[in-house]
C-alpha positions, -999 to +999 in steps of 0.1 A: -465+156+518-446+167+487-414+150+475-395+183+477-403+188+512-391+152+520-360+162+504-354+193+523-360+175+557-338+147+550-309+166+535-310+192+562-308+175+595-296+188+627-309+212+651-320+248+640-294+272+637-319+303+639-352+312+659-385+328+663-394+339+697-429+342+708-431+366+738-463+366+764-483+337+751-498+331+782-527+308+769-503+293+740-526+300+715-506+322+691-481+292+691-511+269+685-522+286+658-487+289+641-480+253+646-512+247+626-501+266+593-464+253+598-444+227+582-427+208+609-396+189+606-400+151+616-382+137+644-371+175+655-388+191+682-400+227+679-384+227+645-400+240+614-396+252+579-408+279+553-406+273+519-410+301+495-404+310+457-372+325+465-356+304+493-365+273+519-353+276+555-355+257+586-360+275+622-369+266+659-396+282+678-388+295+717-413+305+738-409+329+768-433+345+795-413+378+797-387+401+782-365+396+804-363+359+802-355+362+762-326+384+773-313+364+796-313+332+773-300+354+746-273+361+766-265+330+780-268+313+743-264+336+718-287+320+697-299+339+665-334+352+675-343+364+638-380+372+645-400+382+676-438+381+682-448+400+717-480+397+730-485+433+742-504+436+776-497+471+786-482+503+769-452+503+793-439+474+778-430+490+744-398+504+756-382+470+771-398+454+738-376+478+718-345+471+741-347+434+740-351+436+700-323+456+696-302+435+718-308+402+701-307+421+668-342+407+657-349+412+618-386+410+620-406+426+649-441+422+656-462+434+683-496+410+690-528+425+699-559+404+704-582+429+690-586+467+681-612+469+709-587+456+737-558+476+723-547+498+751-537+527+732-541+525+696-527+557+682-496+558+708-490+518+697-490+532+661-467+562+664-443+538+683-444+511+658-436+539+629-408+551+646-389+520+657-394+495+627-421+473+643-453+460+631-487+457+643-510+423+641-543+418+654-555+384+661-590+393+663-595+418+633-628+434+635-655+439+606-637+472+595-602+457+596-618+427+575-633+447+549-600+467+545-577+441+542-597+423+516-600+455+495-561+461+499-557+422+492-539+420+526-536+394+550-544+397+584-545+376+617-524+344+622-518+349+580-500+379+586-477+366+611-470+338+588-462+362+561-440+381+582-417+352+590-418+345+549-403+379+543-376+377+573-341+378+567-331+344+576-296+342+576-293+300+573-313+292+543-315+274+512-318+290+480-345+280+454-328+291+422-360+283+401-386+283+422-420+266+428-434+242+401-398+234+389-366+216+402-351+239+431-316+233+439-323+211+470-341+188+445-309+187+425-292+150+431-257+166+419-263+196+448-258+193+486-286+216+501-266+229+530-279+259+546-258+289+539-252+317+561-261+346+538-251+382+548-263+413+527-230+419+515-220+382+508-209+367+471-216+332+464-185+312+449-178+275+443-201+247+439-231+270+451-226+295+423-221+269+398-253+253+407-269+285+404-257+295+371-264+259+358-303+266+369-301+301+355-293+284+322-321+260+325-346+288+330-332+308+299-338+276+280-372+274+293-380+310+289-364+317+254-384+353+252-370+365+287-354+400+288-329+397+320-320+431+336-282+435+343-272+447+377-278+482+382-256+511+401-271+539+422-253+567+443-264+580+474-265+623+476-261+635+507-273+675+510-261+697+540-287+718+555-271+747+535-272+733+503-277+759+476-299+734+451-332+743+465-361+744+435-357+778+420-381+806+435-386+786+469-366+792+500-376+760+519-346+739+523-365+710+521-377+714+486-349+702+465-349+688+430-323+664+418-323+652+383-309+615+379-301+598+346-305+561+350-291+536+325-312+508+325-295+475+307-308+444+296-295+416+279-321+395+256-311+362+246-322+363+209-315+400+202-284+391+181-305+369+159-331+398+152-302+421+137-286+436+171-250+442+171-242+445+206-268+421+224-278+450+245-307+473+244-304+505+265-329+525+280-325+561+299-351+577+319-348+609+337-363+613+373-370+643+395-374+640+433 
């Protein structure tokens, strides 16, 4: 095990604050397959951690026979269930899966089917997941699915389950300011790699912000030719059904043309040395949608 992983587990002790829920795994194969590919936290039962380029997060695994059991446990303990893996047996279970996932406010919701051949109603399932922000994962993909996945460079089966966990918005996580291959923030002896509960609109301040700036400065020194995009600003435009801005020559209210001017401002470290007066380059693009 790497020094970084050892350091993470030593520093981030204690029970997990967030969980993956596995529902309907009657033979235990889903959990077993996940455990074989997951990084376990020593001396903490049912506790694992994810390490990606951007963050590290510790999580626990909870297993339930039914969705109602998950719902009752959430009502009693209010433990953050950020990711749900539900083994589908019948199409009649889909509405309950939707209700329970909304109840626990899961960020990642996956319907697991053993194989396409055993799927109760693939067209109906595909429609449901598209309308309700679920994903379908087949544990035993057929030959056509394997070929298609290879052509699209996509992961399938248990590997895809792991990938959905990696992109889950785990609220308790440690930010890897620099990334793999270099020292991340929890390898810094001066840093306290405490898990921060990061919501979408939160800002970083105090020691965590100082640490991020320090790592940013290190990154700039290691990448002298880097061009760093500045934060961008976007406006949402809402058009009413009777909007007069339909494209000229049409009567279709859904056919609308909007011109948007986008200012992309990039700061380059050595621009001033190369004759730039302001240290910024501005590029403008016009886009029609």
